[in-house]
PASEBA-1860 file (N, C-alpha, C; in nm, 3 decimals):
! residues 296
1> MTAKIIDG> 3.069/-0.071/-0.060/2.951/-0.048/0.025/2.848/-0.158/0.000 ~ 2.793/-0.210/0.106/2.682/-0.305/0.096/2.565/-0.249/0.174 ~ 2.450/-0.245/0.110/2.333/-0.180/0.169/2.281/-0.254/0.291 ~ 2.219/-0.178/0.381/2.142/-0.238/0.488/2.010/-0.287/0.429 ~ 1.980/-0.415/0.448/1.857/-0.471/0.394/1.740/-0.435/0.484 ~ 1.639/-0.374/0.427/1.519/-0.337/0.503/1.424/-0.457/0.503 ~ 1.410/-0.520/0.618/1.332/-0.643/0.631/1.184/-0.609/0.649 ~ 1.114/-0.603/0.538/0.972/-0.568/0.543/0.889/-0.671/0.617
9> SAIAKEVR> 0.927/-0.797/0.611/0.851/-0.902/0.680/0.857/-0.881/0.831 ~ 0.976/-0.851/0.883/0.991/-0.831/1.028/0.921/-0.703/1.073 ~ 0.934/-0.597/0.994/0.872/-0.469/1.032/0.720/-0.480/1.025 ~ 0.669/-0.549/0.923/0.524/-0.569/0.911/0.470/-0.649/1.030 ~ 0.548/-0.743/1.078/0.507/-0.822/1.195/0.487/-0.732/1.316 ~ 0.575/-0.635/1.334/0.560/-0.540/1.445/0.432/-0.458/1.430 ~ 0.401/-0.415/1.308/0.279/-0.337/1.283/0.156/-0.421/1.314 ~ 0.157/-0.547/1.269/0.042/-0.636/1.294/0.025/-0.662/1.443
17> EKAAEDVA> 0.135/-0.683/1.513/0.125/-0.709/1.657/0.065/-0.589/1.731 ~ 0.103/-0.469/1.690/0.046/-0.349/1.752/-0.103/-0.339/1.720 ~ -0.142/-0.373/1.598/-0.283/-0.371/1.560/-0.361/-0.471/1.645 ~ -0.306/-0.590/1.666/-0.373/-0.691/1.748/-0.390/-0.643/1.892 ~ -0.289/-0.575/1.944/-0.298/-0.519/2.080/-0.410/-0.415/2.087 ~ -0.420/-0.331/1.985/-0.524/-0.228/1.982/-0.663/-0.290/1.973 ~ -0.676/-0.398/1.894/-0.804/-0.468/1.883/-0.844/-0.524/2.020 ~ -0.749/-0.589/2.086/-0.778/-0.646/2.218/-0.818/-0.539/2.318
25> ALVAAGYA> -0.754/-0.423/2.311/-0.787/-0.313/2.403/-0.928/-0.260/2.376 ~ -0.967/-0.251/2.249/-1.101/-0.205/2.215/-1.207/-0.301/2.270 ~ -1.184/-0.430/2.248/-1.279/-0.531/2.294/-1.286/-0.530/2.447 ~ -1.171/-0.518/2.513/-1.168/-0.514/2.659/-1.243/-0.394/2.714 ~ -1.246/-0.285/2.635/-1.316/-0.164/2.677/-1.466/-0.170/2.647 ~ -1.511/-0.281/2.592/-1.654/-0.299/2.567/-1.701/-0.266/2.427 ~ -1.609/-0.236/2.338/-1.645/-0.206/2.199/-1.647/-0.335/2.116 ~ -1.725/-0.332/2.008/-1.722/-0.443/1.913/-1.586/-0.444/1.844
33> PPGLATVL> -1.539/-0.562/1.803/-1.412/-0.565/1.730/-1.422/-0.489/1.599 ~ -1.312/-0.432/1.552/-1.315/-0.366/1.421/-1.364/-0.463/1.313 ~ -1.435/-0.410/1.215/-1.488/-0.494/1.108/-1.440/-0.448/0.971 ~ -1.393/-0.542/0.891/-1.346/-0.514/0.755/-1.432/-0.591/0.655 ~ -1.492/-0.519/0.562/-1.572/-0.581/0.457/-1.496/-0.576/0.325 ~ -1.488/-0.691/0.258/-1.426/-0.697/0.125/-1.534/-0.722/0.021 ~ -1.522/-0.653/-0.090/-1.615/-0.670/-0.201/-1.534/-0.716/-0.322 ~ -1.565/-0.836/-0.369/-1.496/-0.893/-0.485/-1.597/-0.910/-0.597
41> VGSDPASE> -1.567/-0.852/-0.713/-1.656/-0.863/-0.828/-1.590/-0.957/-0.930 ~ -1.655/-1.072/-0.956/-1.597/-1.169/-1.047/-1.512/-1.271/-0.975 ~ -1.436/-1.348/-1.053/-1.357/-1.458/-0.996/-1.214/-1.458/-1.047 ~ -1.156/-1.338/-1.056/-1.016/-1.329/-1.096/-0.930/-1.403/-0.994 ~ -0.848/-1.501/-1.036/-0.774/-1.582/-0.941/-0.682/-1.501/-0.849 ~ -0.612/-1.403/-0.905/-0.522/-1.323/-0.823/-0.600/-1.243/-0.719 ~ -0.713/-1.185/-0.761/-0.796/-1.109/-0.667/-0.851/-1.198/-0.557 ~ -0.890/-1.320/-0.592/-0.940/-1.414/-0.491/-0.832/-1.445/-0.389
49> VYVGMKQR> -0.708/-1.460/-0.436/-0.596/-1.487/-0.344/-0.575/-1.369/-0.250 ~ -0.577/-1.246/-0.305/-0.553/-1.127/-0.224/-0.662/-1.112/-0.118 ~ -0.788/-1.131/-0.158/-0.898/-1.119/-0.063/-0.886/-1.226/0.046 ~ -0.851/-1.347/0.007/-0.833/-1.454/0.105/-0.724/-1.423/0.205 ~ -0.614/-1.366/0.158/-0.505/-1.326/0.248/-0.553/-1.223/0.350 ~ -0.630/-1.126/0.304/-0.678/-1.021/0.394/-0.775/-1.077/0.498 ~ -0.860/-1.170/0.455/-0.955/-1.229/0.548/-0.884/-1.313/0.653 ~ -0.784/-1.389/0.613/-0.708/-1.471/0.709/-0.631/-1.383/0.807
57> MCAKLGIE> -0.578/-1.271/0.759/-0.507/-1.181/0.848/-0.601/-1.119/0.950 ~ -0.721/-1.085/0.906/-0.821/-1.033/1.000/-0.845/-1.133/1.113 ~ -0.860/-1.260/1.076/-0.886/-1.363/1.177/-0.772/-1.372/1.277 ~ -0.649/-1.359/1.231/-0.532/-1.367/1.320/-0.528/-1.251/1.419 ~ -0.575/-1.134/1.377/-0.563/-1.015/1.460/-0.688/-0.985/1.543 ~ -0.793/-1.065/1.524/-0.916/-1.042/1.599/-1.010/-0.944/1.533 ~ -0.987/-0.913/1.406/-1.073/-0.822/1.331/-1.183/-0.903/1.265 ~ -1.307/-0.854/1.276/-1.419/-0.923/1.213/-1.412/-0.905/1.062
65> SFGYTLPA> -1.435/-1.013/0.988/-1.423/-1.007/0.842/-1.558/-1.038/0.778 ~ -1.596/-0.954/0.682/-1.721/-0.972/0.608/-1.686/-0.978/0.460 ~ -1.717/-1.089/0.395/-1.682/-1.104/0.254/-1.805/-1.105/0.164 ~ -1.800/-1.027/0.057/-1.910/-1.020/-0.039/-1.855/-1.041/-0.179 ~ -1.909/-1.140/-0.250/-1.866/-1.169/-0.386/-1.983/-1.149/-0.480 ~ -1.963/-1.067/-0.581/-2.066/-1.039/-0.682/-2.022/-1.100/-0.815 ~ -2.119/-1.136/-0.899/-2.082/-1.194/-1.029/-2.006/-1.097/-1.117 ~ -1.928/-1.150/-1.210/-1.844/-1.067/-1.297/-1.926/-0.969/-1.381
73> DASQEKVE> -2.053/-1.004/-1.409/-2.137/-0.917/-1.491/-2.227/-0.827/-1.406 ~ -2.195/-0.813/-1.279/-2.277/-0.728/-1.192/-2.281/-0.585/-1.245 ~ -2.396/-0.523/-1.235/-2.412/-0.387/-1.287/-2.347/-0.286/-1.195 ~ -2.325/-0.167/-1.250/-2.272/-0.056/-1.171/-2.361/-0.030/-1.049 ~ -2.491/-0.031/-1.073/-2.587/-0.004/-0.965/-2.577/-0.110/-0.855 ~ -2.564/-0.235/-0.894/-2.557/-0.344/-0.796/-2.432/-0.332/-0.709 ~ -2.319/-0.303/-0.772/-2.194/-0.291/-0.697/-2.201/-0.171/-0.601 ~ -2.248/-0.059/-0.652/-2.255/0.061/-0.568/-2.359/0.046/-0.456
81> NQVRELNE> -2.468/-0.025/-0.482/-2.566/-0.050/-0.377/-2.508/-0.138/-0.267 ~ -2.425/-0.234/-0.307/-2.358/-0.318/-0.207/-2.268/-0.233/-0.117 ~ -2.197/-0.140/-0.177/-2.110/-0.052/-0.100/-2.194/0.037/-0.007 ~ -2.306/0.087/-0.056/-2.392/0.174/0.026/-2.447/0.098/0.146 ~ -2.482/-0.028/0.128/-2.530/-0.110/0.240/-2.421/-0.122/0.347 ~ -2.299/-0.140/0.303/-2.189/-0.152/0.398/-2.159/-0.020/0.467 ~ -2.180/0.090/0.395/-2.165/0.223/0.457/-2.258/0.237/0.578 ~ -2.376/0.176/0.570/-2.477/0.190/0.675/-2.464/0.084/0.784
89> NPLVNGIL> -2.378/-0.013/0.765/-2.363/-0.124/0.862/-2.268/-0.082/0.973 ~ -2.316/-0.066/1.097/-2.230/-0.019/1.204/-2.121/-0.118/1.245 ~ -2.135/-0.243/1.208/-2.033/-0.343/1.241/-1.915/-0.338/1.144 ~ -1.932/-0.268/1.032/-1.827/-0.256/0.930/-1.759/-0.121/0.947 ~ -1.631/-0.124/0.980/-1.553/0.000/0.995/-1.474/0.034/0.869 ~ -1.436/-0.068/0.794/-1.359/-0.045/0.673/-1.416/-0.122/0.557 ~ -1.414/-0.060/0.438/-1.464/-0.124/0.316/-1.352/-0.129/0.214 ~ -1.327/-0.247/0.162/-1.223/-0.265/0.062/-1.285/-0.327/-0.063
97> VQLPLPKH> -1.288/-0.251/-0.171/-1.332/-0.304/-0.300/-1.207/-0.352/-0.373 ~ -1.199/-0.483/-0.398/-1.079/-0.538/-0.459/-1.066/-0.493/-0.604 ~ -0.950/-0.436/-0.634/-0.921/-0.390/-0.770/-0.827/-0.487/-0.838 ~ -0.827/-0.496/-0.972/-0.912/-0.417/-1.064/-1.053/-0.473/-1.072 ~ -1.147/-0.386/-1.107/-1.284/-0.426/-1.130/-1.300/-0.466/-1.278 ~ -1.402/-0.546/-1.311/-1.429/-0.575/-1.453/-1.439/-0.446/-1.534 ~ -1.400/-0.454/-1.659/-1.385/-0.335/-1.743/-1.515/-0.258/-1.765 ~ -1.629/-0.323/-1.752/-1.755/-0.250/-1.778/-1.795/-0.160/-1.662
105> LDEESVLR> -1.723/-0.169/-1.550/-1.758/-0.090/-1.432/-1.673/0.037/-1.424 ~ -1.733/0.143/-1.372/-1.664/0.270/-1.350/-1.598/0.262/-1.212 ~ -1.469/0.232/-1.213/-1.394/0.210/-1.089/-1.397/0.333/-0.999 ~ -1.375/0.450/-1.058/-1.371/0.573/-0.979/-1.504/0.598/-0.910 ~ -1.614/0.573/-0.979/-1.746/0.595/-0.921/-1.770/0.500/-0.803 ~ -1.726/0.376/-0.817/-1.741/0.279/-0.708/-1.662/0.323/-0.586 ~ -1.537/0.364/-0.607/-1.454/0.408/-0.494/-1.510/0.533/-0.428 ~ -1.569/0.620/-0.509/-1.627/0.744/-0.457/-1.750/0.714/-0.370
113> TISVEKDI> -1.813/0.598/-0.392/-1.932/0.560/-0.317/-1.898/0.521/-0.174 ~ -1.776/0.475/-0.151/-1.734/0.435/-0.015/-1.733/0.557/0.076 ~ -1.792/0.542/0.192/-1.788/0.650/0.291/-1.644/0.685/0.324 ~ -1.613/0.814/0.330/-1.476/0.856/0.355/-1.427/0.804/0.490 ~ -1.519/0.784/0.586/-1.482/0.733/0.718/-1.451/0.584/0.716 ~ -1.485/0.517/0.605/-1.460/0.373/0.594/-1.362/0.340/0.480 ~ -1.303/0.443/0.425/-1.214/0.430/0.308/-1.073/0.388/0.353 ~ -1.059/0.265/0.401/-0.931/0.222/0.457/-0.823/0.204/0.350
121> DGFHPINI> -0.862/0.198/0.224/-0.763/0.195/0.116/-0.706/0.334/0.088 ~ -0.775/0.439/0.135/-0.725/0.576/0.117/-0.740/0.630/-0.024 ~ -0.831/0.573/-0.104/-0.844/0.615/-0.243/-0.958/0.712/-0.268 ~ -1.039/0.741/-0.167/-1.150/0.834/-0.185/-1.095/0.971/-0.225 ~ -1.161/1.042/-0.317/-1.111/1.174/-0.360/-1.087/1.270/-0.244 ~ -1.168/1.262/-0.139/-1.148/1.353/-0.025/-1.018/1.318/0.047 ~ -0.991/1.189/0.066/-0.866/1.151/0.132/-0.745/1.187/0.048 ~ -0.752/1.165/-0.081/-0.640/1.201/-0.169/-0.624/1.352/-0.174
129> GRLAQKGR> -0.737/1.425/-0.176/-0.732/1.571/-0.177/-0.667/1.627/-0.052 ~ -0.702/1.570/0.063/-0.639/1.614/0.188/-0.490/1.582/0.190 ~ -0.455/1.467/0.133/-0.314/1.429/0.127/-0.235/1.530/0.045 ~ -0.299/1.587/-0.057/-0.231/1.680/-0.147/-0.222/1.822/-0.093 ~ -0.297/1.852/0.013/-0.304/1.989/0.060/-0.214/2.011/0.181 ~ -0.143/2.120/0.178/-0.057/2.158/0.290/-0.141/2.190/0.413 ~ -0.100/2.136/0.526/-0.169/2.164/0.651/-0.292/2.081/0.676 ~ -0.323/1.989/0.586/-0.439/1.900/0.606/-0.392/1.755/0.601
137> EPLFVPCT> -0.464/1.670/0.672/-0.428/1.529/0.677/-0.548/1.444/0.636 ~ -0.526/1.338/0.559/-0.636/1.248/0.524/-0.674/1.161/0.643 ~ -0.796/1.109/0.641/-0.834/1.011/0.743/-0.750/0.884/0.727 ~ -0.726/0.846/0.601/-0.648/0.725/0.573/-0.553/0.751/0.456 ~ -0.436/0.691/0.465/-0.334/0.701/0.360/-0.332/0.569/0.283 ~ -0.320/0.571/0.150/-0.310/0.447/0.073/-0.202/0.355/0.131 ~ -0.235/0.227/0.140/-0.156/0.134/0.222/-0.015/0.109/0.169 ~ 0.001/0.091/0.039/0.135/0.060/-0.013/0.232/0.178/0.003
145> PDGCMYLL> 0.196/0.299/-0.040/0.290/0.411/-0.017/0.311/0.439/0.132 ~ 0.208/0.420/0.213/0.223/0.437/0.358/0.325/0.336/0.411 ~ 0.318/0.214/0.358/0.416/0.112/0.397/0.557/0.147/0.355 ~ 0.571/0.207/0.237/0.703/0.252/0.190/0.762/0.353/0.287 ~ 0.681/0.450/0.326/0.728/0.554/0.417/0.764/0.496/0.553 ~ 0.684/0.401/0.599/0.710/0.338/0.728/0.844/0.265/0.725 ~ 0.872/0.194/0.615/1.000/0.124/0.602/1.117/0.221/0.609 ~ 1.105/0.332/0.538/1.211/0.433/0.537/1.231/0.493/0.676
153> EHSGVQFD> 1.120/0.530/0.739/1.128/0.593/0.872/1.185/0.495/0.974 ~ 1.138/0.371/0.971/1.184/0.269/1.064/1.334/0.246/1.050 ~ 1.385/0.265/0.929/1.527/0.242/0.902/1.614/0.363/0.935 ~ 1.550/0.473/0.974/1.626/0.593/1.011/1.664/0.682/0.895 ~ 1.600/0.663/0.781/1.630/0.746/0.664/1.578/0.887/0.688 ~ 1.657/0.986/0.655/1.621/1.126/0.677/1.547/1.181/0.555 ~ 1.430/1.241/0.580/1.349/1.298/0.472/1.377/1.447/0.451 ~ 1.399/1.519/0.558/1.407/1.664/0.553/1.517/1.711/0.459
161> GANAVVLG> 1.478/1.777/0.350/1.576/1.828/0.255/1.633/1.725/0.158 ~ 1.588/1.601/0.168/1.641/1.496/0.080/1.587/1.512/-0.062 ~ 1.668/1.473/-0.160/1.622/1.463/-0.297/1.557/1.325/-0.314 ~ 1.428/1.323/-0.344/1.356/1.197/-0.358/1.306/1.183/-0.502 ~ 1.318/1.063/-0.555/1.267/1.034/-0.689/1.169/0.918/-0.678 ~ 1.049/0.938/-0.735/0.949/0.832/-0.742/0.939/0.789/-0.887 ~ 0.969/0.664/-0.911/0.967/0.608/-1.046/0.833/0.540/-1.067 ~ 0.742/0.611/-1.136/0.605/0.564/-1.155/0.507/0.665/-1.101
169> RSNIVGMP> 0.393/0.681/-1.170/0.296/0.785/-1.131/0.154/0.730/-1.118 ~ 0.141/0.606/-1.073/0.008/0.546/-1.058/-0.068/0.612/-0.944 ~ -0.200/0.604/-0.950/-0.284/0.657/-0.843/-0.270/0.577/-0.715 ~ -0.232/0.450/-0.728/-0.226/0.361/-0.612/-0.095/0.377/-0.535 ~ 0.016/0.398/-0.606/0.146/0.404/-0.539/0.222/0.534/-0.569 ~ 0.254/0.557/-0.695/0.347/0.665/-0.730/0.304/0.802/-0.684 ~ 0.183/0.842/-0.720/0.139/0.978/-0.685/0.124/0.998/-0.534 ~ 0.055/0.906/-0.462/0.047/0.928/-0.317/0.183/0.918/-0.248
177> AALLLVKR> 0.274/0.835/-0.299/0.409/0.828/-0.240/0.479/0.963/-0.253 ~ 0.464/1.025/-0.369/0.526/1.157/-0.390/0.468/1.261/-0.295 ~ 0.337/1.256/-0.276/0.272/1.352/-0.185/0.318/1.331/-0.040 ~ 0.335/1.206/-0.001/0.382/1.177/0.135/0.525/1.227/0.155 ~ 0.608/1.213/0.054/0.746/1.262/0.063/0.750/1.414/0.073 ~ 0.663/1.481/-0.003/0.655/1.627/0.006/0.616/1.669/0.147 ~ 0.520/1.598/0.206/0.476/1.631/0.342/0.590/1.615/0.443 ~ 0.688/1.530/0.410/0.802/1.509/0.499/0.920/1.598/0.462
185> NATVTICH> 0.894/1.701/0.381/0.993/1.803/0.345/1.104/1.753/0.253 ~ 1.077/1.650/0.176/1.169/1.609/0.071/1.140/1.692/-0.055 ~ 1.241/1.703/-0.140/1.224/1.764/-0.272/1.204/1.650/-0.371 ~ 1.087/1.648/-0.437/1.042/1.528/-0.506/1.037/1.546/-0.657 ~ 1.089/1.446/-0.729/1.075/1.437/-0.874/0.997/1.310/-0.906 ~ 0.893/1.322/-0.989/0.815/1.207/-1.032/0.855/1.173/-1.175 ~ 0.899/1.050/-1.194/0.943/1.005/-1.327/0.841/0.908/-1.387 ~ 0.837/0.904/-1.520/0.741/0.819/-1.590/0.796/0.787/-1.729
193> SRTKNLSE> 0.712/0.730/-1.815/0.758/0.681/-1.945/0.807/0.792/-2.037 ~ 0.766/0.916/-2.014/0.808/1.027/-2.100/0.927/1.105/-2.042 ~ 0.976/1.064/-1.928/1.086/1.136/-1.864/1.215/1.119/-1.943 ~ 1.283/1.230/-1.968/1.412/1.225/-2.035/1.523/1.210/-1.932 ~ 1.634/1.148/-1.975/1.750/1.128/-1.888/1.711/1.058/-1.758 ~ 1.632/0.951/-1.773/1.573/0.884/-1.657/1.679/0.830/-1.561 ~ 1.779/0.762/-1.614/1.878/0.702/-1.525/1.956/0.808/-1.449 ~ 1.984/0.923/-1.513/2.057/1.031/-1.447/1.974/1.092/-1.334
201> ICASADIL> 1.845/1.107/-1.357/1.759/1.164/-1.253/1.752/1.069/-1.133 ~ 1.735/0.940/-1.161/1.730/0.843/-1.052/1.861/0.843/-0.973 ~ 1.973/0.860/-1.043/2.103/0.856/-0.978/2.131/0.979/-0.892 ~ 2.042/1.078/-0.900/2.057/1.197/-0.816/1.982/1.185/-0.684 ~ 1.909/1.075/-0.668/1.816/1.063/-0.555/1.884/1.014/-0.428 ~ 1.850/1.079/-0.318/1.885/1.027/-0.186/1.787/0.918/-0.146 ~ 1.663/0.931/-0.194/1.558/0.832/-0.172/1.497/0.798/-0.308 ~ 1.494/0.671/-0.341/1.439/0.626/-0.469/1.332/0.521/-0.443
209> IAAVGRVE> 1.209/0.552/-0.486/1.098/0.456/-0.475/1.066/0.409/-0.616 ~ 1.087/0.280/-0.641/1.066/0.222/-0.774/0.930/0.152/-0.778 ~ 0.837/0.210/-0.853/0.702/0.156/-0.864/0.656/0.169/-1.008 ~ 0.741/0.119/-1.099/0.718/0.140/-1.242/0.661/0.016/-1.311 ~ 0.672/-0.101/-1.247/0.615/-0.222/-1.304/0.696/-0.283/-1.416 ~ 0.829/-0.262/-1.415/0.916/-0.322/-1.517/1.026/-0.402/-1.448 ~ 1.045/-0.523/-1.493/1.134/-0.618/-1.427/1.277/-0.565/-1.418 ~ 1.326/-0.549/-1.294/1.465/-0.512/-1.266/1.515/-0.396/-1.353
217> MVKKDWVK> 1.431/-0.297/-1.370/1.464/-0.181/-1.452/1.575/-0.097/-1.389 ~ 1.572/-0.085/-1.258/1.669/-0.001/-1.188/1.800/-0.078/-1.170 ~ 1.905/-0.031/-1.237/2.036/-0.097/-1.232/2.130/-0.023/-1.138 ~ 2.246/-0.081/-1.121/2.346/-0.027/-1.029/2.381/0.118/-1.060 ~ 2.396/0.150/-1.189/2.437/0.287/-1.225/2.321/0.386/-1.221 ~ 2.202/0.341/-1.183/2.088/0.429/-1.164/2.080/0.481/-1.020 ~ 2.168/0.431/-0.935/2.154/0.455/-0.791/2.273/0.532/-0.736 ~ 2.245/0.638/-0.664/2.347/0.718/-0.596/2.406/0.638/-0.480
225> PGAAVIDV> 2.538/0.636/-0.467/2.598/0.565/-0.354/2.539/0.613/-0.220 ~ 2.494/0.517/-0.140/2.437/0.549/-0.009/2.289/0.578/-0.009 ~ 2.224/0.578/-0.126/2.082/0.612/-0.134/1.995/0.503/-0.069 ~ 1.875/0.544/-0.030/1.774/0.449/0.019/1.684/0.411/-0.097 ~ 1.672/0.282/-0.124/1.597/0.233/-0.239/1.482/0.143/-0.191 ~ 1.361/0.179/-0.229/1.242/0.100/-0.195/1.187/0.041/-0.325 ~ 1.178/-0.091/-0.329/1.131/-0.162/-0.449/0.987/-0.207/-0.428 ~ 0.895/-0.143/-0.500/0.753/-0.174/-0.488/0.711/-0.286/-0.583
233> GTHRIEDP> 0.788/-0.309/-0.688/0.749/-0.405/-0.792/0.752/-0.549/-0.745 ~ 0.663/-0.629/-0.802/0.665/-0.775/-0.783/0.634/-0.840/-0.916 ~ 0.725/-0.925/-0.961/0.710/-0.991/-1.091/0.737/-1.140/-1.076 ~ 0.654/-1.218/-1.137/0.672/-1.364/-1.139/0.743/-1.402/-1.269 ~ 0.860/-1.460/-1.256/0.940/-1.499/-1.373/0.945/-1.651/-1.381 ~ 0.898/-1.705/-1.493/0.900/-1.850/-1.510/1.045/-1.900/-1.522 ~ 1.076/-2.005/-1.446/1.212/-2.060/-1.446/1.205/-2.207/-1.407 ~ 1.214/-2.298/-1.505/1.203/-2.442/-1.477/1.310/-2.493/-1.381
241> SKEKGYYL> 1.420/-2.420/-1.367/1.526/-2.466/-1.278/1.492/-2.446/-1.131 ~ 1.390/-2.366/-1.103/1.349/-2.342/-0.965/1.251/-2.449/-0.920 ~ 1.248/-2.473/-0.790/1.162/-2.578/-0.734/1.015/-2.555/-0.768 ~ 0.971/-2.427/-0.761/0.831/-2.395/-0.790/0.807/-2.370/-0.939 ~ 0.914/-2.369/-1.017/0.902/-2.342/-1.159/0.904/-2.194/-1.193 ~ 0.925/-2.110/-1.093/0.932/-1.966/-1.114/1.003/-1.902/-0.995 ~ 1.036/-1.773/-1.012/1.087/-1.696/-0.899/1.026/-1.557/-0.904 ~ 1.031/-1.487/-0.793/0.978/-1.352/-0.784/1.091/-1.251/-0.777
249> TGDVAFDE> 1.071/-1.139/-0.843/1.169/-1.031/-0.839/1.095/-0.898/-0.847 ~ 1.168/-0.788/-0.840/1.104/-0.657/-0.836/1.141/-0.567/-0.952 ~ 1.125/-0.437/-0.930/1.162/-0.335/-1.029/1.310/-0.301/-1.022 ~ 1.377/-0.351/-0.918/1.518/-0.319/-0.893/1.603/-0.444/-0.909 ~ 1.716/-0.429/-0.977/1.812/-0.539/-0.988/1.885/-0.552/-0.854 ~ 1.824/-0.626/-0.764/1.863/-0.626/-0.622/2.010/-0.660/-0.601 ~ 2.058/-0.767/-0.662/2.193/-0.816/-0.634/2.300/-0.714/-0.665 ~ 2.280/-0.636/-0.772/2.382/-0.537/-0.806/2.359/-0.404/-0.735
257> VKEVAGFI> 2.232/-0.367/-0.714/2.203/-0.239/-0.651/2.241/-0.240/-0.503 ~ 2.230/-0.355/-0.438/2.263/-0.360/-0.295/2.410/-0.330/-0.268 ~ 2.494/-0.339/-0.371/2.637/-0.308/-0.356/2.664/-0.158/-0.360 ~ 2.563/-0.080/-0.396/2.578/0.065/-0.408/2.494/0.140/-0.305 ~ 2.370/0.094/-0.284/2.275/0.165/-0.199/2.316/0.161/-0.052 ~ 2.261/0.256/0.025/2.281/0.254/0.169/2.176/0.169/0.238 ~ 2.053/0.173/0.183/1.941/0.094/0.233/1.867/0.040/0.111 ~ 1.814/-0.081/0.122/1.735/-0.136/0.012/1.633/-0.236/0.065
265> SPSPGGVG> 1.511/-0.226/0.011/1.408/-0.325/0.045/1.407/-0.431/-0.064 ~ 1.405/-0.559/-0.028/1.402/-0.665/-0.128/1.261/-0.684/-0.183 ~ 1.251/-0.755/-0.292/1.122/-0.798/-0.343/1.137/-0.941/-0.395 ~ 1.070/-1.035/-0.329/0.970/-1.021/-0.222/1.034/-0.996/-0.085 ~ 0.949/-0.972/0.014/0.996/-0.956/0.151/1.019/-0.813/0.194 ~ 0.975/-0.717/0.112/0.993/-0.577/0.148/0.861/-0.507/0.164 ~ 0.815/-0.443/0.056/0.692/-0.364/0.061/0.568/-0.452/0.071 ~ 0.570/-0.569/0.007/0.452/-0.656/0.004/0.390/-0.682/0.140
273> PMTIAMLM> 0.467/-0.732/0.237/0.408/-0.758/0.369/0.356/-0.632/0.437 ~ 0.416/-0.516/0.403/0.374/-0.391/0.466/0.235/-0.348/0.421 ~ 0.200/-0.377/0.297/0.072/-0.331/0.243/-0.044/-0.384/0.324 ~ -0.045/-0.514/0.350/-0.156/-0.572/0.426/-0.149/-0.532/0.572 ~ -0.028/-0.512/0.625/-0.014/-0.468/0.764/-0.073/-0.328/0.782 ~ -0.046/-0.239/0.686/-0.100/-0.102/0.695/-0.252/-0.103/0.676 ~ -0.303/-0.197/0.597/-0.448/-0.211/0.580/-0.513/-0.248/0.714 ~ -0.450/-0.340/0.785/-0.503/-0.378/0.916/-0.497/-0.260/1.012
281> RNTVRAAK> -0.388/-0.185/1.008/-0.375/-0.068/1.094/-0.483/0.035/1.062 ~ -0.509/0.056/0.933/-0.614/0.150/0.892/-0.752/0.105/0.940 ~ -0.776/-0.027/0.939/-0.904/-0.079/0.985/-0.925/-0.050/1.133 ~ -0.820/-0.070/1.211/-0.828/-0.039/1.354/-0.850/0.111/1.375 ~ -0.781/0.191/1.296/-0.798/0.337/1.304/-0.944/0.375/1.272 ~ -1.002/0.311/1.172/-1.141/0.340/1.134/-1.235/0.309/1.250 ~ -1.209/0.200/1.321/-1.292/0.164/1.436/-1.280/0.270/1.546 ~ -1.159/0.316/1.570/-1.138/0.419/1.673/-1.208/0.549/1.636
289> IAHGLITV> -1.206/0.583/1.506/-1.277/0.704/1.461/-1.427/0.687/1.484 ~ -1.479/0.569/1.449/-1.623/0.543/1.465/-1.666/0.552/1.611 ~ -1.579/0.511/1.702/-1.612/0.513/1.844/-1.577/0.646/1.911 ~ -1.530/0.742/1.833/-1.497/0.873/1.888/-1.368/0.876/1.969 ~ -1.283/0.776/1.950/-1.157/0.767/2.024/-1.046/0.844/1.953 ~ -1.066/0.876/1.826/-0.975/0.960/1.749/-1.056/1.076/1.694 ~ -1.010/1.197/1.716/-1.078/1.315/1.665/-1.021/1.351/1.528 ~ -1.107/1.364/1.430/-1.063/1.396/1.295/-1.136/1.520/1.244
END
């Protein structure tokens, strides 16, 4: 068996194109274009790259981009006041505070300051609370787990009654991914560093989402034949033999697992492109909510 490769780059392109169409329709109807504000505290190189990527994507799709950079030693009050100003700005539909924040800041308090109607990252306690409750829906779903679900659904993977295993329990990916799977009627097991018989549990999964942050941890014998495997991990491995001096890989040993799985997303080229695509989709959704075009 050779797995069907889930092309996250191609699927993300479809999501972005639909977002661009929605932006054009809003503008044609006389509304201001959706606006996304990014808040970057400090000058972490990786965070600067991520923010730059989001701003360039906004420009491609017709979304207005507002960038705010605060010094690394900015106080809690200064960061939260910046967020409050953006909450009151009618041109800003979505607010993204780039994580991680400097260690002296209370990250949870900053995220809680974002208006729930502008929480396009889906991390506000109200959005997470709604995600966890039966019969209720959040205004926004966290982008990476939402992208994972979109990849699975687009590929025709069946959720109803499936045994799903989420490897990793982070607030950003693992926990919301598990909640989304429950909402789709899967039976879900969440695994972590204290889980016993880890490989056996993973091998029982019809759907396996690997978001543990360990290089190629998931091996061939961890995967049930025919299972759908989503690799959330991204790791840079130094390798002088490569043209760039390094290569990227994920939490899954792709070359061997693809011989067993029914579906598999590569890393890179799988979940990564979906994360920013879902962020753009959430921004457009926030604009529609603000204009009363979506009832929530």
